[in-house]
N, C-alpha and C positions, 0 to 999 in steps of 0.2 A: 504494500500500500504506500509506503514511504517513497519508493522508487517512482511510482505512478505520480505522486504529488510533485516530486522534483521535476519530472518530465513535463508535467502540466505547467509548473511555474515557469520553466524555460520557454514553453510555447506562448504563454500569456505575455511575457516580457517582450516578445517580438511583435506583438499585435499592435495596430494603431487603435485609436478610440473607436473609429467606425467598425473595424474588424471585431473589436471586443463586443460591441452592441449586437452585431450579427451572431456572434458565437453564443452569447448569453441567451439569446432567443431560442437556440436549438438545444440547450442543455436540459437533461432531466434533473430531478431533485438532488440526487446524490452528486452529480457533476456540478450543479449550481452551488451546493454547499462547499465542495472542494474549491471551486472558483472563488467563492467569497472568502474562505480561509486563506487562500493564496494571496488575494488582493489585500486582505487585512494585514497579513504578515509583511507584504511588500510596503504597505503604507507605514507600518511601524518602523521598518528599516529606514525608509526615507525620512521619517520624522526624527529618528535618532541622528541620522547624518546631518540633517538641517540644524539641529540643536548644537551638534559638535562643531559644525562650520561657523555658526554664529558665535560660539564661544571663542573659536580661533580668531575671528575678526576682532573681537574685543581685546583678546590677549595681545594681538599684534599692534593694535592701536595704543594700548598701554605701553608696550615696548618702545614704540616710536616716540611717545611722550617722554619716557625716561631718557631716551637717546637725545632728544631735543634739549632737555634740561642739562644733560652732561656736556653737550657741545656748545651750549648757549654762550659761554664766555669766549669761545674760540672763533666765532664768526662775527662779522659786523652787526651791530645792534639792529639796524634797520632790516637787514636780511633775516635776522633771528626772529624779530617781531612778525614779519611777513610769514615766515615758515610756521611759526607758532599759531598764527591766525588760521592758516590753511589746515594745519593739523587739527585744530579745534573744530573747524567746519567739517572735515572728513570724519572725525570722531563722532560728532553730532549725528551725521548721516548714518554711520555704522550703528550707533546706539539706537537710532530710530528704527533701523531695519531689524535689529536684534529684538527690540521690544522687551517684553517681560520674560523671555526665554533664556536669560543669562545663565 
């Protein structure tokens, strides 16, 4: 049964949205249940990946901020302020994208 599920999962991942709709219409109850399980598992995997990637973005932005503070005295003040402003803007966008999933 597990082997069948794995083959089914591979087939589902290769289908487009239109293909999936057509396939779902042709499934019997057992196949539909298997399809739903497969899609729920895939969604959970994608959700975990998304959370991980969002956390990575925030971590990188924090690292950039630390780097800016470390080199702040080594570059001209005007350039430093401009870079710091750009970093703050990018970090704001990143945090907006991440939302509450930190």
